[in-house]
C-alpha positions in Angstrom: 5.9 -8.3 19.1 5.2 -11.2 16.7 6.6 -9.1 13.8 9.8 -8.2 15.7 10.2 -11.8 16.7 10.0 -13.0 13.2 12.5 -10.3 11.9 14.9 -11.1 14.7 15.7 -14.4 12.9 17.0 -12.3 9.9 19.0 -9.5 11.3 20.7 -8.4 14.6 20.8 -5.2 16.6 24.3 -4.6 15.3 23.1 -4.7 11.7 20.3 -2.2 12.6 22.8 0.1 14.3 25.1 -0.1 11.3 22.3 0.8 8.9 21.3 3.8 11.1 24.8 5.2 11.4 25.1 5.8 7.6 23.3 9.1 8.0 24.0 10.5 4.5 21.5 8.1 2.9 19.6 6.8 5.9 17.7 10.1 6.6 16.8 10.3 2.9 15.0 6.9 3.3 13.3 8.2 6.4 12.0 11.2 4.4 10.8 8.9 1.6 9.0 6.7 4.1 7.4 9.8 5.8 6.1 11.2 2.6 4.9 7.9 1.3 3.0 7.0 4.4 1.5 10.6 4.7 0.0 10.2 1.3 -1.1 6.6 1.8 -2.7 7.2 5.2 -4.4 10.3 3.8 -5.7 8.8 0.6 -5.8 5.1 1.3 -3.2 4.3 -1.4 0.1 5.5 -2.7 2.7 4.0 -0.4 4.1 1.6 -3.0 3.9 4.1 -5.8 5.8 6.9 -3.9 8.4 4.5 -2.4 9.0 2.7 -5.7 9.4 5.9 -7.7 11.7 7.5 -5.2 13.9 4.5 -4.7 14.3 3.6 -8.3 15.2 7.3 -9.0 18.2 6.6 -6.6 19.3 3.7 -9.0 18.4 1.0 -6.5 17.9 -2.4 -8.0 14.2 -3.4 -8.6 14.5 -6.5 -6.5 15.9 -4.5 -3.6 13.1 -2.0 -4.0 10.3 -4.6 -4.0 11.8 -6.5 -0.9 12.2 -3.3 1.0 8.8 -1.9 0.3 7.0 -5.1 1.4 8.9 -5.3 4.6 8.7 -1.6 5.6 5.0 -1.3 4.6 4.1 -4.0 7.1 5.1 -1.6 10.0 3.8 1.6 8.3 0.4 0.0 7.5 0.1 -1.3 11.1 0.7 2.1 12.5 -1.7 3.7 10.0 -4.4 1.2 10.7 -4.1 1.7 14.5 -4.5 5.4 14.2 -7.4 5.3 11.7 -9.1 3.0 14.2 -8.3 5.3 17.0 -9.8 8.3 15.2 -13.0 6.5 14.3 -12.3 6.1 10.5 -13.0 2.3 10.4 -16.1 0.6 9.3 -15.9 -2.7 11.2 -18.3 -4.5 9.0 -16.4 -3.6 5.8 -13.1 -4.5 7.6 -14.4 -8.0 8.4 -15.6 -8.6 4.8 -12.2 -7.6 3.3 -9.9 -9.3 5.8 -9.8 -13.0 5.0 -10.1 -12.8 1.1 -7.4 -10.1 1.1 -5.0 -12.2 3.2 -5.5 -15.3 1.2 -5.0 -13.4 -2.0 -1.8 -11.9 -0.7 -0.3 -15.3 0.4 -1.2 -16.8 -3.0 0.4 -13.9 -4.9 3.5 -13.9 -2.8 4.0 -17.6 -3.1 3.5 -17.6 -6.9 5.8 -14.7 -7.3 8.6 -16.3 -5.2 8.1 -19.6 -7.1 7.8 -18.4 -10.7 9.8 -15.2 -10.6 9.0 -11.4 -11.0 8.8 -11.5 -14.8 5.2 -13.0 -14.7 4.0 -10.2 -12.5 4.7 -7.7 -15.3 1.9 -9.3 -17.3 -0.6 -8.4 -14.7 0.1 -4.7 -14.1 -0.9 -3.4 -17.5 -4.5 -4.7 -17.2 -4.7 -3.3 -13.7 -3.2 0.0 -14.7 -5.7 0.5 -17.7 -8.6 -0.3 -15.5 -7.4 2.1 -12.8 -6.7 4.9 -15.2 -10.3 5.0 -16.3 -11.4 4.5 -12.7 -9.3 7.5 -11.5 -10.9 9.8 -14.2 -14.3 8.6 -13.0 -13.5 9.4 -9.3 -12.4 12.9 -10.2 -15.6 13.5 -12.2 -17.6 12.4 -9.2 -16.1 15.1 -7.1 -17.9 17.8 -9.2 -21.3 16.2 -9.7 -24.2 15.8 -7.3 -23.8 12.5 -5.5 -26.3 9.8 -6.3 -27.4 6.7 -4.4 -24.6 4.5 -3.2 -24.1 1.3 -5.1 -24.0 -1.9 -3.2 -21.0 -4.1 -3.9 -22.0 -7.7 -4.0 -18.5 -9.2 -4.5 -16.4 -7.4 -1.9 -14.6 -10.7 -1.0 -13.5 -11.1 -4.6 -12.4 -7.5 -4.9 -10.3 -8.0 -1.6 -8.8 -11.2 -2.9 -7.8 -9.6 -6.2 -6.3 -6.6 -4.4 -4.3 -8.9 -2.1 -3.1 -11.0 -5.0 -2.1 -8.1 -7.2 -0.3 -6.4 -4.4 1.9 -9.4 -3.9 2.2 -10.8 -7.3 2.2 -7.5 -9.3 4.2 -5.5 -6.8 1.3 -3.2 -5.7 -2.4 -2.6 -6.2 -4.2 -3.2 -2.9 -4.9 0.5 -2.2 -5.5 1.7 -5.8 -7.8 -1.2 -6.6 -9.8 -1.8 -3.4 -10.0 1.9 -2.2 -10.7 3.4 -5.6 -13.3 0.8 -6.5 -15.2 1.4 -3.2 -15.0 5.1 -3.4 -16.2 5.1 -7.0 -19.2 3.2 -5.9 -20.3 6.1 -3.6 -18.9 5.1 -0.2 -17.7 7.7 2.1 -13.9 8.2 1.5 -13.1 8.6 5.1 -14.4 5.2 6.2 -13.2 3.4 3.0 -9.6 4.7 3.6 -9.6 3.9 7.3 -11.1 0.3 6.8 -8.8 -0.5 3.8 -5.8 0.8 5.8 -6.5 -1.4 8.7 -7.0 -4.4 6.5 -3.8 -3.5 4.6 -1.7 -4.3 7.6 -2.9 -8.0 7.6 -2.6 -8.2 3.9 1.0 -6.9 4.0 2.0 -9.0 7.0 0.8 -12.2 5.2 2.7 -11.1 2.1 5.9 -10.2 4.0 5.9 -13.5 6.0 5.5 -15.5 2.8 8.4 -13.6 1.2 10.6 -14.1 4.3 10.0 -17.8 4.3 10.8 -18.2 0.6 13.2 -15.4 -0.3 14.8 -14.1 2.9 15.4 -10.5 3.5 18.2 -7.8 3.1 18.8 -4.2 2.5 18.5 -3.2 6.2 19.4 0.6 5.8 16.5 1.1 3.3 14.0 -0.9 5.3 14.8 0.7 8.7 14.6 4.3 7.2 11.3 3.6 5.5 9.9 2.1 8.7 10.8 5.1 10.9 9.5 7.6 8.4 6.3 5.7 7.9 5.5 5.1 11.6 6.2 8.8 12.3 3.7 10.0 9.5 1.0 7.5 10.4 -0.8 9.5 13.2 -0.6 12.7 11.2 -2.1 11.2 8.1 -4.9 9.4 10.0 -6.0 12.7 11.7 -6.0 14.6 8.5 -8.0 11.9 6.7 -11.1 12.7 8.6 -10.9 16.5 8.3 -10.4 17.2 4.6 -13.4 18.1 2.5 -15.0 15.1 0.8 -14.8 16.7 -2.7 -11.0 17.2 -2.4 -10.5 13.7 -1.0 -12.2 12.4 -4.2 -9.8 14.6 -6.3 -6.8 13.5 -4.3 -7.7 9.8 -4.6 -8.4 10.2 -8.4 -5.1 11.9 -9.0 -3.3 9.2 -7.1 -5.0 6.5 -9.0 -4.1 8.2 -12.4 -0.5 8.7 -11.3 -0.2 5.0 -10.2 -1.7 3.8 -13.5 0.5 6.0 -15.7 3.6 4.9 -13.8 2.7 1.2 -14.4 1.8 1.7 -18.0 5.0 3.6 -18.9 6.8 0.2 -18.7 4.6 -1.1 -21.4 5.3 1.7 -24.0 8.9 2.7 -23.0 
């Protein structure tokens, strides 16, 4: 209700209806949102990657893509987190440790991006992408070796703060950074994905509200389509996350991290 109340200051029901009646492209955005959230809810990452690649392939301006993704992801991550909690995929202790640092990082990143412009965010992504490329290879290798003792992460708050900051300032990175780092350390993918997904709602909410306050919001048709598709996919993704073999979840997460990193790195060399 709080989210709807905030958004009501930026658009009317007439605008929502007008966006929905343009069926030729609207249902395409619904399909993109459904596919993106299905992957994100299943693997704990990938919403921003899938939606960004899909929307940019439709020749939509990068600024419109970024604004649409952050707004729609707030709803999709909320639905995903609720269903992960409902299906018992959440480690409450891990969630509490990640929450506050992740939110503070997201607010800081969103504010700096809105103040200094998107061009500075491009300097952050190559370093994140290079780190994640190596991490993705490591995750896949762990799927085919005998698991060893779980490593204890001593700086989870710093990890969450970095993930929240990069997600807002760099345009993405919460799931790829936080989820992949925790899974690479030996934690059970099911509970990592569920806990990170619940936290992601609050991180995305904080980021979106900061963007609303500083930049405003537009592109209703894209946002509405992504929201409907994402909310529809959330329960299916959360249910499947607890039923897939652990080995193939490692492979899926590793491949998603590698795809994300290569997509980010291509801008450096092309």
